[in-house]
C-alpha positions as CSV (number, residue, x, y, z in Angstrom):
1,M,0.0,0.0,0.0
2,S,1.4,3.4,-1.0
3,T,2.0,6.2,1.5
4,P,-1.0,8.3,0.4
5,D,-3.3,5.3,0.6
6,L,-2.0,4.5,4.1
7,R,-2.4,8.1,5.2
8,R,-6.0,8.1,3.8
9,L,-6.7,4.9,5.7
10,W,-5.6,6.4,9.0
11,V,-7.7,9.5,8.4
12,R,-10.8,7.3,7.7
13,L,-10.1,5.2,10.9
14,A,-9.9,8.4,13.0
15,Q,-13.1,9.7,11.5
16,A,-14.8,6.3,12.2
17,A,-13.6,6.5,15.8
18,G,-15.0,10.0,16.0
19,L,-18.4,8.9,14.8
20,V,-18.5,6.0,17.4
21,A,-17.5,8.4,20.1
22,M,-20.2,10.9,19.1
23,G,-22.8,8.1,19.0
24,L,-21.9,7.1,22.5
25,L,-22.1,10.7,23.7
26,A,-25.5,11.0,22.0
27,L,-26.8,8.0,23.9
28,F,-25.6,9.5,27.1
29,D,-27.4,12.8,26.3
30,L,-30.6,11.0,25.6
31,R,-30.4,9.0,28.8
32,R,-29.5,12.0,31.0
33,G,-31.7,14.5,29.3
34,A,-35.0,12.7,29.1
35,P,-37.6,15.5,28.2
36,E,-40.4,16.2,30.7
37,S,-42.3,18.6,28.5
38,M,-42.8,19.4,24.8
39,A,-40.5,22.4,25.1
40,A,-37.8,20.2,26.6
41,L,-38.3,17.7,23.8
42,L,-38.0,20.4,21.2
43,V,-34.7,21.6,22.8
44,L,-33.4,18.0,22.8
45,L,-34.2,17.5,19.1
46,V,-32.6,20.8,18.2
47,R,-29.3,20.0,20.0
48,M,-29.2,16.5,18.5
49,G,-29.8,18.0,15.1
50,L,-26.8,20.4,15.7
51,A,-24.6,17.5,16.7
52,V,-25.5,15.6,13.5
53,A,-25.0,18.8,11.5
54,T,-21.3,18.9,12.5
55,V,-20.6,15.5,11.0
56,P,-20.9,16.5,7.3
57,L,-18.4,19.2,8.0
58,W,-15.5,17.2,9.5
59,L,-16.2,13.8,7.8
60,P,-15.1,14.7,4.2
61,V,-11.5,15.3,3.3
62,H,-11.3,19.0,2.3
63,R,-8.9,21.0,0.2
64,L,-6.5,23.4,1.8
65,G,-7.8,27.0,1.8
66,S,-11.5,26.0,1.6
67,R,-14.0,28.8,2.1
68,V,-16.9,26.4,2.6
69,V,-15.5,25.0,5.8
70,P,-15.2,28.3,7.8
71,L,-18.5,29.6,6.5
72,A,-20.3,26.4,7.4
73,A,-18.6,26.5,10.8
74,L,-19.8,30.1,11.4
75,A,-23.3,29.0,10.6
76,L,-23.1,26.1,13.0
77,A,-21.7,28.4,15.7
78,G,-24.4,30.9,15.2
79,A,-27.1,28.2,15.4
80,S,-25.6,26.7,18.6
81,L,-25.3,30.1,20.3
82,A,-28.9,31.0,19.3
83,V,-30.1,27.7,21.0
84,T,-28.0,28.4,24.1
85,A,-29.4,32.0,24.3
86,A,-32.9,30.8,23.9
87,V,-32.5,28.2,26.7
88,V,-30.7,30.5,29.1
89,F,-32.5,33.8,28.6
90,L,-36.0,32.7,27.7
91,S,-36.5,29.7,29.9
92,G,-33.9,30.3,32.6
93,G,-32.4,26.9,31.9
94,S,-35.3,25.0,33.5
95,Y,-35.7,22.7,30.5
96,L,-32.3,21.1,31.0
97,I,-31.7,21.4,34.8
98,G,-30.3,18.1,36.0
99,G,-29.7,16.9,32.4
100,S,-27.0,17.0,29.8
101,W,-26.2,20.2,27.9
102,G,-25.3,18.2,24.8
103,L,-22.0,16.4,24.9
104,A,-22.3,15.0,21.4
105,E,-22.7,18.6,20.1
106,S,-19.7,19.7,22.1
107,A,-17.6,16.9,20.6
108,G,-18.8,17.7,17.1
109,L,-18.0,21.4,17.5
110,I,-14.6,20.6,18.8
111,G,-14.0,18.5,15.7
112,V,-15.2,21.4,13.6
113,V,-12.5,23.6,15.2
114,F,-9.9,21.2,14.2
115,V,-11.2,21.0,10.6
116,V,-11.4,24.7,10.3
117,T,-7.9,25.4,11.5
118,R,-6.5,22.6,9.3
119,W,-8.2,23.3,6.0
120,G,-10.0,26.6,6.2
121,A,-9.3,29.7,4.2
122,P,-6.7,31.9,6.1
123,R,-8.8,35.0,6.2
124,L,-11.9,33.3,7.5
125,T,-10.4,30.7,9.8
126,P,-9.6,32.8,12.9
127,W,-13.1,34.3,13.0
128,S,-14.9,31.0,12.5
129,A,-12.7,29.1,15.0
130,A,-13.3,31.8,17.6
131,A,-17.0,31.7,17.0
132,V,-17.1,27.9,17.3
133,G,-15.0,28.1,20.5
134,L,-17.4,30.6,22.0
135,A,-20.3,28.3,21.2
136,V,-18.5,25.4,22.8
137,A,-17.8,27.5,25.9
138,A,-21.4,28.5,26.2
139,L,-22.9,25.0,25.8
140,P,-22.8,24.1,29.6
141,L,-24.9,27.2,30.4
142,R,-27.9,25.4,28.9
143,A,-28.0,23.3,32.1
144,G,-27.5,26.3,34.5
145,T,-25.1,28.9,35.6
146,E,-23.5,27.1,38.6
147,N,-19.8,27.4,39.1
148,L,-19.3,23.7,38.1
149,L,-20.9,24.3,34.8
150,V,-18.8,27.4,34.2
151,I,-15.7,25.2,34.8
152,F,-17.0,22.7,32.4
153,G,-17.3,25.5,29.8
154,L,-13.7,26.5,30.4
155,L,-12.6,22.9,30.0
156,Q,-14.4,22.6,26.7
157,V,-12.7,25.8,25.6
158,L,-9.3,24.2,26.4
159,A,-10.3,21.2,24.4
160,A,-11.3,23.4,21.5
161,A,-8.0,25.2,21.8
162,G,-6.1,21.9,21.8
163,A,-8.0,20.9,18.6
164,A,-7.1,24.2,17.0
165,G,-3.5,23.7,18.0
166,V,-3.3,20.3,16.4
167,G,-5.0,21.5,13.3
168,L,-2.6,24.4,13.0
169,Y,0.4,22.2,13.6
170,L,-0.6,19.8,10.9
171,R,-1.3,22.7,8.6
172,I,2.2,24.2,9.2
173,I,3.9,20.8,8.7
174,A,2.0,20.3,5.4
175,A,2.8,23.8,4.2
176,G,6.5,23.4,5.1
177,R,6.7,20.2,3.1
178,D,4.9,21.8,0.1
179,R,7.4,24.6,0.2
180,A,10.3,22.2,0.3
181,I,8.9,20.2,-2.6
182,A,8.3,23.5,-4.6
183,L,12.0,24.4,-3.8
184,V,13.2,21.1,-5.1
185,R,11.2,21.6,-8.3
186,A,12.5,25.1,-8.7
187,E,16.0,23.8,-8.2
188,Q,15.3,21.1,-10.7
189,R,14.1,23.6,-13.3
190,A,17.2,25.7,-12.6
191,E,19.3,22.6,-13.2
192,F,17.5,22.1,-16.5
193,A,18.4,25.7,-17.5
194,R,22.1,25.1,-16.6
195,D,22.1,21.8,-18.5
196,L,20.5,23.4,-21.5
197,H,23.7,25.1,-22.5
198,D,25.8,21.9,-22.2
199,F,23.3,19.8,-24.0
200,I,22.8,22.2,-26.9
201,A,26.6,22.8,-27.1
202,H,27.2,19.0,-27.2
203,H,24.8,18.5,-30.1
204,V,25.6,21.7,-32.1
205,T,29.3,20.9,-31.8
206,G,28.6,17.5,-33.2
207,I,26.6,19.0,-36.1
208,V,29.4,21.4,-36.9
209,V,32.0,18.6,-36.9
210,Q,29.7,16.5,-39.2
211,A,29.2,19.4,-41.5
212,Q,32.9,19.9,-41.8
213,G,33.4,16.3,-42.4
214,A,30.7,16.3,-45.1
215,R,32.5,19.1,-46.9
216,F,35.7,17.1,-46.8
217,V,33.9,13.9,-48.0
218,A,32.3,15.9,-50.8
219,E,35.7,16.6,-52.2
220,Q,37.0,13.0,-51.8
221,D,33.8,10.9,-52.4
222,P,30.7,12.8,-53.3
223,G,28.6,9.7,-53.0
224,R,29.0,9.6,-49.3
225,V,27.7,13.2,-48.8
226,I,24.1,11.9,-48.5
227,V,25.0,9.7,-45.5
228,A,26.7,12.6,-43.8
229,L,23.7,14.9,-44.4
230,E,21.4,12.3,-43.0
231,Q,23.4,12.1,-39.8
232,I,23.4,15.9,-39.5
233,E,19.6,15.9,-40.0
234,R,19.1,13.3,-37.3
235,A,21.3,15.2,-34.9
236,G,19.6,18.5,-35.6
237,T,16.1,16.9,-35.2
238,E,17.0,15.4,-31.9
239,T,18.5,18.7,-30.7
240,M,15.5,20.7,-31.6
241,A,13.0,18.2,-30.1
242,S,14.9,18.1,-26.8
243,M,15.4,21.8,-26.6
244,R,11.7,22.4,-27.3
245,R,10.6,20.1,-24.5
246,M,13.2,21.6,-22.0
247,V,12.3,25.2,-22.8
248,G,8.6,24.2,-22.4
249,I,9.0,23.2,-18.8
250,L,11.1,26.2,-18.0
251,R,8.5,28.6,-19.4
252,N,5.5,26.8,-17.8
253,P,6.5,25.0,-14.5
254,D,2.9,24.4,-13.6
255,T,2.4,21.9,-16.3
256,P,3.4,18.2,-16.0
257,P,7.1,17.9,-16.6
258,D,7.9,17.3,-20.2
259,A,11.5,18.2,-20.7
260,P,14.6,16.0,-21.2
261,L,17.8,16.4,-19.3
262,A,21.2,17.7,-20.3
263,P,23.7,15.2,-19.0
264,L,27.2,15.4,-17.8
265,A,27.5,11.6,-17.2
266,G,25.7,8.7,-18.7
267,V,25.5,4.9,-18.7
268,A,29.0,4.7,-20.1
269,E,30.2,6.2,-16.8
270,L,28.5,3.6,-14.6
271,P,31.6,1.4,-14.1
272,P,33.6,4.3,-12.5
273,L,30.5,5.2,-10.4
274,L,30.3,1.7,-9.0
275,A,34.0,1.5,-8.5
276,G,33.8,4.7,-6.4
277,F,30.9,3.3,-4.4
278,N,32.8,0.0,-3.8
279,G,35.8,2.0,-2.5
280,T,33.7,3.6,0.3
281,A,30.9,1.0,1.1
282,S,31.1,-2.4,2.8
283,A,28.6,-3.9,0.3
284,P,30.0,-4.6,-3.1
285,A,28.0,-3.3,-6.1
286,R,27.8,-5.4,-9.2
287,L,26.8,-4.1,-12.6
288,H,24.7,-6.3,-15.0
289,V,24.2,-5.1,-18.5
290,D,21.8,-6.6,-21.0
291,G,21.7,-5.2,-24.5
292,D,23.7,-2.6,-26.4
293,L,23.9,0.7,-24.5
294,D,25.5,2.5,-27.4
295,G,23.5,5.2,-29.2
296,L,21.1,5.9,-26.3
297,P,19.5,9.4,-26.3
298,V,21.7,11.6,-24.2
299,E,18.9,12.6,-21.8
300,V,18.0,9.0,-21.2
301,S,21.5,8.0,-20.6
302,T,22.1,10.7,-18.0
303,S,18.8,9.9,-16.3
304,A,19.7,6.3,-16.0
305,Y,23.0,7.3,-14.5
306,R,21.3,9.5,-11.9
307,V,18.8,6.7,-11.1
308,V,21.8,4.4,-10.3
309,M,23.5,7.2,-8.3
310,E,20.3,7.8,-6.2
311,G,20.0,4.0,-5.6
312,L,23.6,3.7,-4.4
313,T,23.2,6.8,-2.2
314,N,20.0,5.3,-0.7
315,T,21.8,2.1,0.1
316,R,24.8,3.9,1.7
317,Q,22.5,6.0,3.9
318,H,19.7,3.5,4.9
319,A,21.1,0.0,4.5
320,P,24.5,-0.2,6.4
321,D,23.9,-3.9,6.9
322,A,23.5,-4.6,3.2
323,R,25.9,-7.3,1.9
324,S,25.5,-6.6,-1.8
325,V,24.0,-4.3,-4.3
326,D,22.9,-5.3,-7.8
327,V,22.7,-2.7,-10.6
328,A,20.9,-4.0,-13.7
329,V,20.6,-2.0,-16.9
330,R,18.6,-3.6,-19.7
331,R,17.8,-2.3,-23.1
332,T,15.0,-3.6,-25.2
333,Q,13.7,-2.3,-28.5
334,D,11.5,0.4,-27.0
335,W,12.7,0.7,-23.3
336,L,15.7,1.2,-21.1
337,L,15.1,-0.5,-17.8
338,V,17.2,0.3,-14.7
339,R,17.1,-1.4,-11.4
340,V,19.1,-0.9,-8.2
341,A,18.5,-3.5,-5.5
342,D,20.2,-4.2,-2.2
343,D,19.7,-7.0,0.4
344,G,19.6,-4.7,3.5
345,A,17.7,-6.2,6.4
346,A,16.9,-2.8,8.1
347,G,13.2,-1.8,7.7
348,R,12.6,1.2,5.4
349,T,9.5,3.1,4.6
350,A,8.7,6.0,2.3
351,P,10.8,9.2,2.9
352,A,9.8,11.0,6.1
353,R,8.8,14.6,6.3
354,G,11.6,16.9,5.2
355,H,13.5,14.0,3.6
356,G,13.5,12.1,0.3
357,F,13.7,15.2,-1.9
358,G,16.5,13.6,-3.9
359,L,14.0,11.0,-5.1
360,I,11.4,13.7,-5.7
361,G,13.8,15.6,-8.0
362,L,14.8,12.3,-9.7
363,T,11.1,11.6,-10.3
364,E,10.8,15.0,-12.0
365,R,13.6,14.0,-14.3
366,V,12.2,10.5,-15.2
367,R,8.7,11.8,-15.8
368,A,10.2,14.5,-18.0
369,L,11.1,11.7,-20.4
370,G,7.7,10.0,-20.1
371,G,9.2,7.3,-17.9
372,T,8.2,5.8,-14.6
373,I,10.1,5.3,-11.3
374,T,9.2,3.3,-8.2
375,A,10.9,2.6,-4.9
376,G,9.9,0.1,-2.2
377,P,10.7,-3.1,-0.4
378,G,11.7,-6.1,-2.6
379,V,9.8,-9.3,-2.6
380,A,12.7,-11.2,-1.0
381,G,13.6,-8.3,1.3
382,G,15.9,-5.3,0.9
383,W,15.1,-2.3,-1.2
384,V,14.5,-1.9,-4.9
385,L,14.6,1.2,-7.1
386,D,13.1,0.7,-10.6
387,A,13.0,3.1,-13.5
388,A,11.8,2.7,-17.1
389,F,12.6,5.0,-20.0
390,P,10.7,4.9,-23.3
391,L,13.4,5.2,-26.0
392,R,11.2,6.1,-29.0
393,T,9.3,8.7,-27.0
394,A,12.6,10.3,-25.8
395,V,14.0,10.6,-29.4
396,G,11.0,11.1,-31.7
397,R,8.6,13.2,-29.7
């Protein structure tokens, strides 16, 4: 199960536990607040309705910055305060003396405070959270104005403040991670821009050399000029296609990544990379190559190199007990497949908050070529990093 699915499962379990708790509190309210008159029955039905009305607000998963959440919270707070005022000022609290003021409603409103502070629009959130907190503080006054009930009101305010603190904390953590990911992506685009010069220089230099060679061949063997011109055409087409995709992502970073990379090292440099790793790590890394790796698109070659580099870095940092690392590079007619697998016994999960941004940046690179990348526990243990690059897409797009 992926990390987002696991997180969603925990959220749903917490919501289910909240529903069960509210149901138990509602049964307590019904048992302690048995109505003795039609007016008391009406108040009981209204407060039960308010408790139920809080559920649709905190049960769904909302988007950050939602305006619906704080506005709905304000409406609930206003309704709850209106009921409290009616009971206290119009009936003197006689309807509920000796009974419950509505614990299910209190729990529901405290949950609303959490949801508002976690997901609400910034401008509306403080006002709606304060209004709901005031409603929670006033709820015990429905049963009377004794000192004990006032203390209960203060305790409920503290609970609401705690819920607001938890919601705000989670919001800050999520915002910090979003900023960190945005920074990684910005750095990635900056690296694209830096690589653009090297990449274009690499290909244009090759075109110039081939043109010079074609002129020499024309003087010696005119029949071979056609072959030289075809090579120049292929190099120019590849350069223009790659440059167009790279400039596209630099101009519009909000669209899905669709730009190739400008490499400084490719699959030809994998043996020295593994040799350097073996010189500093206790687990020997072995390279397995299947297929001809010559003639790979430059951006695919460098991306494969960086996948292997990330896999070796992950092994060095998180699997000190690993005894071996296998690096496999396989080329088929349409794909380049790369795998880095270690046999480390230490348990590993998805990157924690604030970590794993190397893999995020690498994912940007792989997806820029239309490829896929996955990382997770292997079937027989250890950790496996897999990447697949479509060769025809990378060259002929």
